[in-house]
CHARMM internal coordinates of N, CA and C (Angstrom, degrees):
IC EDIT
DIST 1 N 1 CA 1.4359
DIST 1 CA 1 C 1.5263
ANGL 1 N 1 CA 1 C 108.12
DIST 1 C 2 N 1.3086
ANGL 1 CA 1 C 2 N 114.94
DIHE 1 N 1 CA 1 C 2 N 140.06
DIST 2 N 2 CA 1.4583
ANGL 1 C 2 N 2 CA 120.91
DIHE 1 CA 1 C 2 N 2 CA 177.43
DIST 2 CA 2 C 1.5246
ANGL 2 N 2 CA 2 C 108.17
DIHE 1 C 2 N 2 CA 2 C -125.51
DIST 2 C 3 N 1.3325
ANGL 2 CA 2 C 3 N 115.34
DIHE 2 N 2 CA 2 C 3 N 129.50
DIST 3 N 3 CA 1.4563
ANGL 2 C 3 N 3 CA 120.51
DIHE 2 CA 2 C 3 N 3 CA 177.74
DIST 3 CA 3 C 1.5157
ANGL 3 N 3 CA 3 C 109.31
DIHE 2 C 3 N 3 CA 3 C -136.46
DIST 3 C 4 N 1.3241
ANGL 3 CA 3 C 4 N 114.82
DIHE 3 N 3 CA 3 C 4 N 152.22
DIST 4 N 4 CA 1.4585
ANGL 3 C 4 N 4 CA 121.05
DIHE 3 CA 3 C 4 N 4 CA 177.19
DIST 4 CA 4 C 1.5200
ANGL 4 N 4 CA 4 C 109.29
DIHE 3 C 4 N 4 CA 4 C -113.78
DIST 4 C 5 N 1.3335
ANGL 4 CA 4 C 5 N 114.71
DIHE 4 N 4 CA 4 C 5 N 145.52
DIST 5 N 5 CA 1.4560
ANGL 4 C 5 N 5 CA 121.73
DIHE 4 CA 4 C 5 N 5 CA -178.39
DIST 5 CA 5 C 1.5245
ANGL 5 N 5 CA 5 C 108.99
DIHE 4 C 5 N 5 CA 5 C -135.68
DIST 5 C 6 N 1.3246
ANGL 5 CA 5 C 6 N 115.63
DIHE 5 N 5 CA 5 C 6 N 147.64
DIST 6 N 6 CA 1.4612
ANGL 5 C 6 N 6 CA 120.53
DIHE 5 CA 5 C 6 N 6 CA 175.58
DIST 6 CA 6 C 1.5244
ANGL 6 N 6 CA 6 C 108.38
DIHE 5 C 6 N 6 CA 6 C -80.73
DIST 6 C 7 N 1.3154
ANGL 6 CA 6 C 7 N 115.71
DIHE 6 N 6 CA 6 C 7 N 138.41
DIST 7 N 7 CA 1.4592
ANGL 6 C 7 N 7 CA 122.21
DIHE 6 CA 6 C 7 N 7 CA 174.69
DIST 7 CA 7 C 1.5243
ANGL 7 N 7 CA 7 C 107.54
DIHE 6 C 7 N 7 CA 7 C -103.86
DIST 7 C 8 N 1.2985
ANGL 7 CA 7 C 8 N 116.08
DIHE 7 N 7 CA 7 C 8 N 122.18
DIST 8 N 8 CA 1.4554
ANGL 7 C 8 N 8 CA 121.06
DIHE 7 CA 7 C 8 N 8 CA -179.69
DIST 8 CA 8 C 1.5254
ANGL 8 N 8 CA 8 C 109.31
DIHE 7 C 8 N 8 CA 8 C -99.81
DIST 8 C 9 N 1.3308
ANGL 8 CA 8 C 9 N 116.49
DIHE 8 N 8 CA 8 C 9 N 118.00
DIST 9 N 9 CA 1.4663
ANGL 8 C 9 N 9 CA 123.46
DIHE 8 CA 8 C 9 N 9 CA 174.39
DIST 9 CA 9 C 1.5220
ANGL 9 N 9 CA 9 C 114.98
DIHE 8 C 9 N 9 CA 9 C 74.91
DIST 9 C 10 N 1.3227
ANGL 9 CA 9 C 10 N 118.13
DIHE 9 N 9 CA 9 C 10 N 41.69
DIST 10 N 10 CA 1.4695
ANGL 9 C 10 N 10 CA 118.51
DIHE 9 CA 9 C 10 N 10 CA 170.28
DIST 10 CA 10 C 1.5261
ANGL 10 N 10 CA 10 C 106.02
DIHE 9 C 10 N 10 CA 10 C -80.60
DIST 10 C 11 N 1.3381
ANGL 10 CA 10 C 11 N 116.73
DIHE 10 N 10 CA 10 C 11 N 133.06
DIST 11 N 11 CA 1.4658
ANGL 10 C 11 N 11 CA 121.31
DIHE 10 CA 10 C 11 N 11 CA -165.71
DIST 11 CA 11 C 1.5255
ANGL 11 N 11 CA 11 C 115.83
DIHE 10 C 11 N 11 CA 11 C -75.27
DIST 11 C 12 N 1.3351
ANGL 11 CA 11 C 12 N 117.33
DIHE 11 N 11 CA 11 C 12 N -43.85
DIST 12 N 12 CA 1.4684
ANGL 11 C 12 N 12 CA 118.06
DIHE 11 CA 11 C 12 N 12 CA -173.91
DIST 12 CA 12 C 1.5311
ANGL 12 N 12 CA 12 C 109.98
DIHE 11 C 12 N 12 CA 12 C -157.45
DIST 12 C 13 N 1.3203
ANGL 12 CA 12 C 13 N 115.38
DIHE 12 N 12 CA 12 C 13 N 171.34
DIST 13 N 13 CA 1.4623
ANGL 12 C 13 N 13 CA 120.93
DIHE 12 CA 12 C 13 N 13 CA -179.01
DIST 13 CA 13 C 1.5285
ANGL 13 N 13 CA 13 C 111.77
DIHE 12 C 13 N 13 CA 13 C -65.35
DIST 13 C 14 N 1.3242
ANGL 13 CA 13 C 14 N 117.25
DIHE 13 N 13 CA 13 C 14 N -35.14
DIST 14 N 14 CA 1.4641
ANGL 13 C 14 N 14 CA 120.65
DIHE 13 CA 13 C 14 N 14 CA 178.44
DIST 14 CA 14 C 1.5311
ANGL 14 N 14 CA 14 C 109.64
DIHE 13 C 14 N 14 CA 14 C -64.97
DIST 14 C 15 N 1.3283
ANGL 14 CA 14 C 15 N 116.49
DIHE 14 N 14 CA 14 C 15 N -42.43
DIST 15 N 15 CA 1.4640
ANGL 14 C 15 N 15 CA 121.36
DIHE 14 CA 14 C 15 N 15 CA 177.91
DIST 15 CA 15 C 1.5345
ANGL 15 N 15 CA 15 C 110.22
DIHE 14 C 15 N 15 CA 15 C -62.52
DIST 15 C 16 N 1.3128
ANGL 15 CA 15 C 16 N 116.21
DIHE 15 N 15 CA 15 C 16 N -41.12
DIST 16 N 16 CA 1.4682
ANGL 15 C 16 N 16 CA 120.53
DIHE 15 CA 15 C 16 N 16 CA 178.21
DIST 16 CA 16 C 1.5211
ANGL 16 N 16 CA 16 C 110.38
DIHE 15 C 16 N 16 CA 16 C -61.64
DIST 16 C 17 N 1.3243
ANGL 16 CA 16 C 17 N 117.44
DIHE 16 N 16 CA 16 C 17 N -41.03
DIST 17 N 17 CA 1.4587
ANGL 16 C 17 N 17 CA 121.38
DIHE 16 CA 16 C 17 N 17 CA 178.36
DIST 17 CA 17 C 1.5143
ANGL 17 N 17 CA 17 C 112.32
DIHE 16 C 17 N 17 CA 17 C -65.14
DIST 17 C 18 N 1.3348
ANGL 17 CA 17 C 18 N 116.74
DIHE 17 N 17 CA 17 C 18 N -42.51
DIST 18 N 18 CA 1.4751
ANGL 17 C 18 N 18 CA 120.53
DIHE 17 CA 17 C 18 N 18 CA 177.51
DIST 18 CA 18 C 1.5239
ANGL 18 N 18 CA 18 C 110.57
DIHE 17 C 18 N 18 CA 18 C -62.23
DIST 18 C 19 N 1.3278
ANGL 18 CA 18 C 19 N 115.91
DIHE 18 N 18 CA 18 C 19 N -42.72
DIST 19 N 19 CA 1.4556
ANGL 18 C 19 N 19 CA 120.77
DIHE 18 CA 18 C 19 N 19 CA -179.57
DIST 19 CA 19 C 1.5274
ANGL 19 N 19 CA 19 C 110.75
DIHE 18 C 19 N 19 CA 19 C -64.25
DIST 19 C 20 N 1.3287
ANGL 19 CA 19 C 20 N 116.58
DIHE 19 N 19 CA 19 C 20 N -44.90
DIST 20 N 20 CA 1.4647
ANGL 19 C 20 N 20 CA 120.67
DIHE 19 CA 19 C 20 N 20 CA 179.21
DIST 20 CA 20 C 1.5295
ANGL 20 N 20 CA 20 C 111.12
DIHE 19 C 20 N 20 CA 20 C -59.97
DIST 20 C 21 N 1.3128
ANGL 20 CA 20 C 21 N 117.21
DIHE 20 N 20 CA 20 C 21 N -47.06
DIST 21 N 21 CA 1.4725
ANGL 20 C 21 N 21 CA 120.89
DIHE 20 CA 20 C 21 N 21 CA 179.65
DIST 21 CA 21 C 1.5243
ANGL 21 N 21 CA 21 C 111.48
DIHE 20 C 21 N 21 CA 21 C -59.65
DIST 21 C 22 N 1.3268
ANGL 21 CA 21 C 22 N 116.76
DIHE 21 N 21 CA 21 C 22 N -42.29
DIST 22 N 22 CA 1.4683
ANGL 21 C 22 N 22 CA 120.71
DIHE 21 CA 21 C 22 N 22 CA -179.02
DIST 22 CA 22 C 1.5275
ANGL 22 N 22 CA 22 C 111.34
DIHE 21 C 22 N 22 CA 22 C -68.09
DIST 22 C 23 N 1.3294
ANGL 22 CA 22 C 23 N 116.78
DIHE 22 N 22 CA 22 C 23 N -40.52
DIST 23 N 23 CA 1.4697
ANGL 22 C 23 N 23 CA 120.11
DIHE 22 CA 22 C 23 N 23 CA 179.85
DIST 23 CA 23 C 1.5227
ANGL 23 N 23 CA 23 C 110.17
DIHE 22 C 23 N 23 CA 23 C -63.88
DIST 23 C 24 N 1.3245
ANGL 23 CA 23 C 24 N 117.61
DIHE 23 N 23 CA 23 C 24 N -41.53
DIST 24 N 24 CA 1.4688
ANGL 23 C 24 N 24 CA 121.25
DIHE 23 CA 23 C 24 N 24 CA -179.25
DIST 24 CA 24 C 1.5239
ANGL 24 N 24 CA 24 C 112.50
DIHE 23 C 24 N 24 CA 24 C -60.85
DIST 24 C 25 N 1.3389
ANGL 24 CA 24 C 25 N 117.41
DIHE 24 N 24 CA 24 C 25 N -23.48
DIST 25 N 25 CA 1.4662
ANGL 24 C 25 N 25 CA 121.64
DIHE 24 CA 24 C 25 N 25 CA -179.01
DIST 25 CA 25 C 1.5276
ANGL 25 N 25 CA 25 C 113.31
DIHE 24 C 25 N 25 CA 25 C -85.23
DIST 25 C 26 N 1.3262
ANGL 25 CA 25 C 26 N 117.57
DIHE 25 N 25 CA 25 C 26 N -10.17
DIST 26 N 26 CA 1.4637
ANGL 25 C 26 N 26 CA 120.64
DIHE 25 CA 25 C 26 N 26 CA -179.23
DIST 26 CA 26 C 1.5258
ANGL 26 N 26 CA 26 C 110.71
DIHE 25 C 26 N 26 CA 26 C -70.23
DIST 26 C 27 N 1.3298
ANGL 26 CA 26 C 27 N 116.14
DIHE 26 N 26 CA 26 C 27 N 143.84
DIST 27 N 27 CA 1.4597
ANGL 26 C 27 N 27 CA 121.07
DIHE 26 CA 26 C 27 N 27 CA 175.71
DIST 27 CA 27 C 1.5177
ANGL 27 N 27 CA 27 C 109.96
DIHE 26 C 27 N 27 CA 27 C -61.05
DIST 27 C 28 N 1.3173
ANGL 27 CA 27 C 28 N 115.73
DIHE 27 N 27 CA 27 C 28 N 134.62
DIST 28 N 28 CA 1.4562
ANGL 27 C 28 N 28 CA 121.65
DIHE 27 CA 27 C 28 N 28 CA 176.70
DIST 28 CA 28 C 1.5086
ANGL 28 N 28 CA 28 C 114.85
DIHE 27 C 28 N 28 CA 28 C 93.25
DIST 28 C 29 N 1.3171
ANGL 28 CA 28 C 29 N 117.76
DIHE 28 N 28 CA 28 C 29 N -13.54
DIST 29 N 29 CA 1.4687
ANGL 28 C 29 N 29 CA 120.55
DIHE 28 CA 28 C 29 N 29 CA 179.76
DIST 29 CA 29 C 1.5232
ANGL 29 N 29 CA 29 C 108.98
DIHE 28 C 29 N 29 CA 29 C -82.04
DIST 29 C 30 N 1.3237
ANGL 29 CA 29 C 30 N 115.85
DIHE 29 N 29 CA 29 C 30 N 121.39
DIST 30 N 30 CA 1.4568
ANGL 29 C 30 N 30 CA 121.53
DIHE 29 CA 29 C 30 N 30 CA 177.20
DIST 30 CA 30 C 1.5264
ANGL 30 N 30 CA 30 C 109.85
DIHE 29 C 30 N 30 CA 30 C -82.33
DIST 30 C 31 N 1.3434
ANGL 30 CA 30 C 31 N 115.60
DIHE 30 N 30 CA 30 C 31 N -43.22
DIST 31 N 31 CA 1.4620
ANGL 30 C 31 N 31 CA 121.41
DIHE 30 CA 30 C 31 N 31 CA 177.77
DIST 31 CA 31 C 1.5231
ANGL 31 N 31 CA 31 C 108.73
DIHE 30 C 31 N 31 CA 31 C -160.22
DIST 31 C 32 N 1.3101
ANGL 31 CA 31 C 32 N 115.24
DIHE 31 N 31 CA 31 C 32 N 156.11
DIST 32 N 32 CA 1.4645
ANGL 31 C 32 N 32 CA 121.03
DIHE 31 CA 31 C 32 N 32 CA 177.32
DIST 32 CA 32 C 1.5157
ANGL 32 N 32 CA 32 C 108.87
DIHE 31 C 32 N 32 CA 32 C -151.76
DIST 32 C 33 N 1.3156
ANGL 32 CA 32 C 33 N 115.01
DIHE 32 N 32 CA 32 C 33 N 142.99
DIST 33 N 33 CA 1.4595
ANGL 32 C 33 N 33 CA 121.36
DIHE 32 CA 32 C 33 N 33 CA 175.81
DIST 33 CA 33 C 1.5267
ANGL 33 N 33 CA 33 C 107.41
DIHE 32 C 33 N 33 CA 33 C -135.49
DIST 33 C 34 N 1.3201
ANGL 33 CA 33 C 34 N 115.69
DIHE 33 N 33 CA 33 C 34 N 132.55
DIST 34 N 34 CA 1.4567
ANGL 33 C 34 N 34 CA 121.49
DIHE 33 CA 33 C 34 N 34 CA 174.97
DIST 34 CA 34 C 1.5149
ANGL 34 N 34 CA 34 C 106.63
DIHE 33 C 34 N 34 CA 34 C -118.99
DIST 34 C 35 N 1.3310
ANGL 34 CA 34 C 35 N 116.15
DIHE 34 N 34 CA 34 C 35 N 118.99
DIST 35 N 35 CA 1.4549
ANGL 34 C 35 N 35 CA 121.36
DIHE 34 CA 34 C 35 N 35 CA -178.51
DIST 35 CA 35 C 1.5233
ANGL 35 N 35 CA 35 C 108.80
DIHE 34 C 35 N 35 CA 35 C -109.34
DIST 35 C 36 N 1.3285
ANGL 35 CA 35 C 36 N 115.45
DIHE 35 N 35 CA 35 C 36 N 113.18
DIST 36 N 36 CA 1.4617
ANGL 35 C 36 N 36 CA 120.26
DIHE 35 CA 35 C 36 N 36 CA -178.27
DIST 36 CA 36 C 1.5279
ANGL 36 N 36 CA 36 C 111.63
DIHE 35 C 36 N 36 CA 36 C -66.11
DIST 36 C 37 N 1.3189
ANGL 36 CA 36 C 37 N 117.92
DIHE 36 N 36 CA 36 C 37 N -41.46
DIST 37 N 37 CA 1.4662
ANGL 36 C 37 N 37 CA 120.80
DIHE 36 CA 36 C 37 N 37 CA -176.08
DIST 37 CA 37 C 1.5244
ANGL 37 N 37 CA 37 C 112.37
DIHE 36 C 37 N 37 CA 37 C -64.41
DIST 37 C 38 N 1.3285
ANGL 37 CA 37 C 38 N 116.67
DIHE 37 N 37 CA 37 C 38 N -41.29
DIST 38 N 38 CA 1.4691
ANGL 37 C 38 N 38 CA 119.43
DIHE 37 CA 37 C 38 N 38 CA -179.41
DIST 38 CA 38 C 1.5193
ANGL 38 N 38 CA 38 C 111.98
DIHE 37 C 38 N 38 CA 38 C -92.84
DIST 38 C 39 N 1.3653
ANGL 38 CA 38 C 39 N 116.50
DIHE 38 N 38 CA 38 C 39 N -5.30
DIST 39 N 39 CA 1.4704
ANGL 38 C 39 N 39 CA 121.40
DIHE 38 CA 38 C 39 N 39 CA -178.83
DIST 39 CA 39 C 1.5270
ANGL 39 N 39 CA 39 C 110.48
DIHE 38 C 39 N 39 CA 39 C 56.12
DIST 39 C 40 N 1.3500
ANGL 39 CA 39 C 40 N 115.39
DIHE 39 N 39 CA 39 C 40 N 47.44
DIST 40 N 40 CA 1.4539
ANGL 39 C 40 N 40 CA 120.05
DIHE 39 CA 39 C 40 N 40 CA -174.94
DIST 40 CA 40 C 1.5263
ANGL 40 N 40 CA 40 C 111.50
DIHE 39 C 40 N 40 CA 40 C -129.65
DIST 40 C 41 N 1.3427
ANGL 40 CA 40 C 41 N 115.29
DIHE 40 N 40 CA 40 C 41 N 141.98
DIST 41 N 41 CA 1.4565
ANGL 40 C 41 N 41 CA 123.42
DIHE 40 CA 40 C 41 N 41 CA 172.04
DIST 41 CA 41 C 1.5160
ANGL 41 N 41 CA 41 C 107.54
DIHE 40 C 41 N 41 CA 41 C -112.19
DIST 41 C 42 N 1.3213
ANGL 41 CA 41 C 42 N 116.68
DIHE 41 N 41 CA 41 C 42 N 127.69
DIST 42 N 42 CA 1.4510
ANGL 41 C 42 N 42 CA 121.61
DIHE 41 CA 41 C 42 N 42 CA 171.90
DIST 42 CA 42 C 1.5172
ANGL 42 N 42 CA 42 C 106.79
DIHE 41 C 42 N 42 CA 42 C -112.15
DIST 42 C 43 N 1.3283
ANGL 42 CA 42 C 43 N 115.64
DIHE 42 N 42 CA 42 C 43 N 121.16
DIST 43 N 43 CA 1.4570
ANGL 42 C 43 N 43 CA 122.47
DIHE 42 CA 42 C 43 N 43 CA -174.77
DIST 43 CA 43 C 1.5145
ANGL 43 N 43 CA 43 C 109.66
DIHE 42 C 43 N 43 CA 43 C -118.88
DIST 43 C 44 N 1.3271
ANGL 43 CA 43 C 44 N 115.42
DIHE 43 N 43 CA 43 C 44 N 134.42
DIST 44 N 44 CA 1.4564
ANGL 43 C 44 N 44 CA 120.96
DIHE 43 CA 43 C 44 N 44 CA 178.25
DIST 44 CA 44 C 1.5231
ANGL 44 N 44 CA 44 C 108.76
DIHE 43 C 44 N 44 CA 44 C -126.30
DIST 44 C 45 N 1.3522
ANGL 44 CA 44 C 45 N 115.31
DIHE 44 N 44 CA 44 C 45 N 128.11
DIST 45 N 45 CA 1.4630
ANGL 44 C 45 N 45 CA 122.25
DIHE 44 CA 44 C 45 N 45 CA 179.03
DIST 45 CA 45 C 1.5276
ANGL 45 N 45 CA 45 C 108.04
DIHE 44 C 45 N 45 CA 45 C -155.89
DIST 45 C 46 N 1.3142
ANGL 45 CA 45 C 46 N 116.00
DIHE 45 N 45 CA 45 C 46 N 166.17
DIST 46 N 46 CA 1.4655
ANGL 45 C 46 N 46 CA 120.60
DIHE 45 CA 45 C 46 N 46 CA 179.14
DIST 46 CA 46 C 1.5329
ANGL 46 N 46 CA 46 C 109.99
DIHE 45 C 46 N 46 CA 46 C -62.29
DIST 46 C 47 N 1.3330
ANGL 46 CA 46 C 47 N 116.11
DIHE 46 N 46 CA 46 C 47 N 143.77
DIST 47 N 47 CA 1.4679
ANGL 46 C 47 N 47 CA 121.33
DIHE 46 CA 46 C 47 N 47 CA -177.94
DIST 47 CA 47 C 1.5229
ANGL 47 N 47 CA 47 C 112.56
DIHE 46 C 47 N 47 CA 47 C -53.72
DIST 47 C 48 N 1.3372
ANGL 47 CA 47 C 48 N 116.22
DIHE 47 N 47 CA 47 C 48 N -45.77
DIST 48 N 48 CA 1.4668
ANGL 47 C 48 N 48 CA 120.36
DIHE 47 CA 47 C 48 N 48 CA -173.20
DIST 48 CA 48 C 1.5283
ANGL 48 N 48 CA 48 C 113.46
DIHE 47 C 48 N 48 CA 48 C -71.28
DIST 48 C 49 N 1.3167
ANGL 48 CA 48 C 49 N 118.09
DIHE 48 N 48 CA 48 C 49 N -18.14
DIST 49 N 49 CA 1.4696
ANGL 48 C 49 N 49 CA 120.71
DIHE 48 CA 48 C 49 N 49 CA -179.37
DIST 49 CA 49 C 1.5284
ANGL 49 N 49 CA 49 C 112.78
DIHE 48 C 49 N 49 CA 49 C -116.27
DIST 49 C 50 N 1.3196
ANGL 49 CA 49 C 50 N 117.10
DIHE 49 N 49 CA 49 C 50 N 5.50
DIST 50 N 50 CA 1.4574
ANGL 49 C 50 N 50 CA 120.23
DIHE 49 CA 49 C 50 N 50 CA -172.00
DIST 50 CA 50 C 1.5290
ANGL 50 N 50 CA 50 C 112.70
DIHE 49 C 50 N 50 CA 50 C -57.67
DIST 50 C 51 N 1.3271
ANGL 50 CA 50 C 51 N 118.01
DIHE 50 N 50 CA 50 C 51 N -46.13
DIST 51 N 51 CA 1.4708
ANGL 50 C 51 N 51 CA 120.09
DIHE 50 CA 50 C 51 N 51 CA -177.01
DIST 51 CA 51 C 1.5246
ANGL 51 N 51 CA 51 C 111.60
DIHE 50 C 51 N 51 CA 51 C -63.06
DIST 51 C 52 N 1.3245
ANGL 51 CA 51 C 52 N 117.52
DIHE 51 N 51 CA 51 C 52 N -41.14
DIST 52 N 52 CA 1.4681
ANGL 51 C 52 N 52 CA 120.75
DIHE 51 CA 51 C 52 N 52 CA 178.01
DIST 52 CA 52 C 1.5244
ANGL 52 N 52 CA 52 C 111.09
DIHE 51 C 52 N 52 CA 52 C -65.35
DIST 52 C 53 N 1.3247
ANGL 52 CA 52 C 53 N 116.30
DIHE 52 N 52 CA 52 C 53 N -41.85
DIST 53 N 53 CA 1.4640
ANGL 52 C 53 N 53 CA 121.04
DIHE 52 CA 52 C 53 N 53 CA 178.00
DIST 53 CA 53 C 1.5261
ANGL 53 N 53 CA 53 C 109.34
DIHE 52 C 53 N 53 CA 53 C -63.47
DIST 53 C 54 N 1.3187
ANGL 53 CA 53 C 54 N 116.79
DIHE 53 N 53 CA 53 C 54 N -43.42
DIST 54 N 54 CA 1.4663
ANGL 53 C 54 N 54 CA 120.59
DIHE 53 CA 53 C 54 N 54 CA 179.98
DIST 54 CA 54 C 1.5282
ANGL 54 N 54 CA 54 C 111.03
DIHE 53 C 54 N 54 CA 54 C -60.16
DIST 54 C 55 N 1.3272
ANGL 54 CA 54 C 55 N 117.46
DIHE 54 N 54 CA 54 C 55 N -42.31
DIST 55 N 55 CA 1.4673
ANGL 54 C 55 N 55 CA 120.92
DIHE 54 CA 54 C 55 N 55 CA 177.50
DIST 55 CA 55 C 1.5279
ANGL 55 N 55 CA 55 C 111.02
DIHE 54 C 55 N 55 CA 55 C -60.04
DIST 55 C 56 N 1.3301
ANGL 55 CA 55 C 56 N 116.71
DIHE 55 N 55 CA 55 C 56 N -40.24
DIST 56 N 56 CA 1.4692
ANGL 55 C 56 N 56 CA 120.83
DIHE 55 CA 55 C 56 N 56 CA 177.41
DIST 56 CA 56 C 1.5223
ANGL 56 N 56 CA 56 C 110.90
DIHE 55 C 56 N 56 CA 56 C -64.34
DIST 56 C 57 N 1.3222
ANGL 56 CA 56 C 57 N 116.45
DIHE 56 N 56 CA 56 C 57 N -38.94
DIST 57 N 57 CA 1.4607
ANGL 56 C 57 N 57 CA 121.25
DIHE 56 CA 56 C 57 N 57 CA 179.10
DIST 57 CA 57 C 1.5303
ANGL 57 N 57 CA 57 C 110.23
DIHE 56 C 57 N 57 CA 57 C -65.07
DIST 57 C 58 N 1.3186
ANGL 57 CA 57 C 58 N 117.41
DIHE 57 N 57 CA 57 C 58 N -41.35
DIST 58 N 58 CA 1.4643
ANGL 57 C 58 N 58 CA 121.43
DIHE 57 CA 57 C 58 N 58 CA 179.11
DIST 58 CA 58 C 1.5323
ANGL 58 N 58 CA 58 C 110.03
DIHE 57 C 58 N 58 CA 58 C -61.65
DIST 58 C 59 N 1.3317
ANGL 58 CA 58 C 59 N 117.17
DIHE 58 N 58 CA 58 C 59 N -45.71
DIST 59 N 59 CA 1.4637
ANGL 58 C 59 N 59 CA 121.18
DIHE 58 CA 58 C 59 N 59 CA 179.58
DIST 59 CA 59 C 1.5283
ANGL 59 N 59 CA 59 C 110.96
DIHE 58 C 59 N 59 CA 59 C -63.53
DIST 59 C 60 N 1.3240
ANGL 59 CA 59 C 60 N 116.71
DIHE 59 N 59 CA 59 C 60 N -44.13
DIST 60 N 60 CA 1.4591
ANGL 59 C 60 N 60 CA 121.19
DIHE 59 CA 59 C 60 N 60 CA 179.63
DIST 60 CA 60 C 1.5241
ANGL 60 N 60 CA 60 C 110.67
DIHE 59 C 60 N 60 CA 60 C -62.35
DIST 60 C 61 N 1.3133
ANGL 60 CA 60 C 61 N 116.77
DIHE 60 N 60 CA 60 C 61 N -42.49
DIST 61 N 61 CA 1.4644
ANGL 60 C 61 N 61 CA 121.32
DIHE 60 CA 60 C 61 N 61 CA 179.22
DIST 61 CA 61 C 1.5244
ANGL 61 N 61 CA 61 C 110.43
DIHE 60 C 61 N 61 CA 61 C -60.75
DIST 61 C 62 N 1.3191
ANGL 61 CA 61 C 62 N 117.14
DIHE 61 N 61 CA 61 C 62 N -41.95
DIST 62 N 62 CA 1.4710
ANGL 61 C 62 N 62 CA 120.94
DIHE 61 CA 61 C 62 N 62 CA 178.85
DIST 62 CA 62 C 1.5260
ANGL 62 N 62 CA 62 C 111.29
DIHE 61 C 62 N 62 CA 62 C -63.78
DIST 62 C 63 N 1.3374
ANGL 62 CA 62 C 63 N 116.71
DIHE 62 N 62 CA 62 C 63 N -34.10
DIST 63 N 63 CA 1.4666
ANGL 62 C 63 N 63 CA 120.11
DIHE 62 CA 62 C 63 N 63 CA 178.58
DIST 63 CA 63 C 1.5272
ANGL 63 N 63 CA 63 C 112.34
DIHE 62 C 63 N 63 CA 63 C -72.18
DIST 63 C 64 N 1.3288
ANGL 63 CA 63 C 64 N 116.36
DIHE 63 N 63 CA 63 C 64 N -42.60
DIST 64 N 64 CA 1.4702
ANGL 63 C 64 N 64 CA 120.91
DIHE 63 CA 63 C 64 N 64 CA -175.22
DIST 64 CA 64 C 1.5325
ANGL 64 N 64 CA 64 C 111.12
DIHE 63 C 64 N 64 CA 64 C -81.80
DIST 64 C 65 N 1.3132
ANGL 64 CA 64 C 65 N 117.03
DIHE 64 N 64 CA 64 C 65 N -43.98
DIST 65 N 65 CA 1.4682
ANGL 64 C 65 N 65 CA 122.92
DIHE 64 CA 64 C 65 N 65 CA -177.55
DIST 65 CA 65 C 1.5324
ANGL 65 N 65 CA 65 C 109.22
DIHE 64 C 65 N 65 CA 65 C -128.10
DIST 65 C 66 N 1.3080
ANGL 65 CA 65 C 66 N 118.43
DIHE 65 N 65 CA 65 C 66 N 82.47
DIST 66 N 66 CA 1.4730
ANGL 65 C 66 N 66 CA 121.19
DIHE 65 CA 65 C 66 N 66 CA -174.47
DIST 66 CA 66 C 1.5321
ANGL 66 N 66 CA 66 C 114.46
DIHE 65 C 66 N 66 CA 66 C -57.29
DIST 66 C 67 N 1.3243
ANGL 66 CA 66 C 67 N 118.12
DIHE 66 N 66 CA 66 C 67 N -28.30
DIST 67 N 67 CA 1.4676
ANGL 66 C 67 N 67 CA 120.71
DIHE 66 CA 66 C 67 N 67 CA -179.29
DIST 67 CA 67 C 1.5293
ANGL 67 N 67 CA 67 C 112.93
DIHE 66 C 67 N 67 CA 67 C -83.97
DIST 67 C 68 N 1.3140
ANGL 67 CA 67 C 68 N 117.13
DIHE 67 N 67 CA 67 C 68 N -13.26
DIST 68 N 68 CA 1.4663
ANGL 67 C 68 N 68 CA 121.69
DIHE 67 CA 67 C 68 N 68 CA -176.06
DIST 68 CA 68 C 1.5213
ANGL 68 N 68 CA 68 C 110.24
DIHE 67 C 68 N 68 CA 68 C -87.71
DIST 68 C 69 N 1.3240
ANGL 68 CA 68 C 69 N 115.27
DIHE 68 N 68 CA 68 C 69 N 136.61
DIST 69 N 69 CA 1.4600
ANGL 68 C 69 N 69 CA 121.57
DIHE 68 CA 68 C 69 N 69 CA 178.68
DIST 69 CA 69 C 1.5260
ANGL 69 N 69 CA 69 C 109.15
DIHE 68 C 69 N 69 CA 69 C -125.26
DIST 69 C 70 N 1.3297
ANGL 69 CA 69 C 70 N 116.10
DIHE 69 N 69 CA 69 C 70 N 138.01
DIST 70 N 70 CA 1.4613
ANGL 69 C 70 N 70 CA 121.38
DIHE 69 CA 69 C 70 N 70 CA 175.67
DIST 70 CA 70 C 1.5245
ANGL 70 N 70 CA 70 C 106.95
DIHE 69 C 70 N 70 CA 70 C -90.71
DIST 70 C 71 N 1.3374
ANGL 70 CA 70 C 71 N 116.24
DIHE 70 N 70 CA 70 C 71 N 121.08
DIST 71 N 71 CA 1.4636
ANGL 70 C 71 N 71 CA 121.86
DIHE 70 CA 70 C 71 N 71 CA -177.67
DIST 71 CA 71 C 1.5266
ANGL 71 N 71 CA 71 C 108.77
DIHE 70 C 71 N 71 CA 71 C -99.05
DIST 71 C 72 N 1.3242
ANGL 71 CA 71 C 72 N 115.44
DIHE 71 N 71 CA 71 C 72 N 124.91
DIST 72 N 72 CA 1.4740
ANGL 71 C 72 N 72 CA 120.51
DIHE 71 CA 71 C 72 N 72 CA 179.78
DIST 72 CA 72 C 1.4944
ANGL 72 N 72 CA 72 C 111.48
DIHE 71 C 72 N 72 CA 72 C -85.09
END
COOR INIT
IC SEED 1 N 1 CA 1 C
IC BUILD
């Protein structure tokens, strides 16, 4: 399953790159793209584990970019 989410308040392109690299390393993530210009996260994971993977991504985002929020 692939879904896109709006990122609210990601600070810079370097931060977006760090976040993307970290998300790609999470268990269950097939692919991830963080686009600073469009303020968008595209996340790909297996259908049956998508919600658990998404929760991990939200927690990781809060750790790396405390001001950034993933909007569903």
